[in-house]
C-alpha positions in Angstrom: 12.3 12.8 4.4 15.2 12.7 2.0 15.4 11.4 -1.2 16.8 7.8 -0.5 14.1 7.6 2.3 11.6 8.6 -0.2 12.7 5.7 -2.6 12.9 3.2 0.2 9.1 4.3 1.2 8.2 3.9 -2.4 9.7 0.5 -2.9 7.6 -0.6 0.2 4.5 1.0 -1.6 5.4 -0.7 -4.8 5.7 -4.6 -2.7 2.3 -3.7 -1.0 1.0 -3.1 -4.5 2.2 -6.3 -5.7 1.4 -8.0 -2.5 -2.4 -7.1 -3.4 -2.5 -8.3 -6.7 -1.0 -11.6 -5.6 -2.8 -12.5 -2.6 -6.1 -10.4 -3.0 -8.2 -13.7 -3.1 -6.6 -15.3 -0.3 -7.1 -14.6 3.6 -4.8 -12.5 5.3 -2.0 -13.9 7.6 -2.2 -12.8 11.0 -2.9 -9.4 11.9 -1.6 -7.9 8.6 -3.9 -4.6 7.6 -3.0 -4.0 3.9 -4.9 -0.5 3.9 -3.1 0.8 7.1 0.0 -0.2 5.7 -1.1 1.6 2.5 -2.3 4.9 4.3 1.1 5.0 6.0 3.2 4.9 2.5 0.8 7.3 0.9 1.4 9.6 4.1 4.8 9.4 4.0 5.1 10.0 0.3 2.5 12.7 0.5 -0.1 10.9 -1.9 -3.8 11.1 -1.6 -4.7 7.7 -0.1 -8.4 7.8 -1.3 -6.9 8.5 -4.8 -4.4 5.6 -4.9 -7.1 3.1 -3.8 -9.4 4.3 -6.3 -6.5 4.5 -9.2 -5.5 1.0 -8.5 -9.1 -0.3 -7.9 -8.3 -1.6 -4.5 -11.2 -3.5 -2.7 -11.6 -3.3 1.0 -12.5 -7.2 1.2 -8.8 -8.1 1.1 
């Protein structure tokens, strides 16, 4: 993945993080799986998924 693609994926990750904090106490719309999307972005950026979940204190009850 080149630098431009990494920036795009990082922007998607940033949007997901914002989404979590904005909508964490509300029901999920449709079949959206926040944690699957988060895991994909972490893999694309070579970030440890579990560490990201712990660092941002994401709760699986979203």
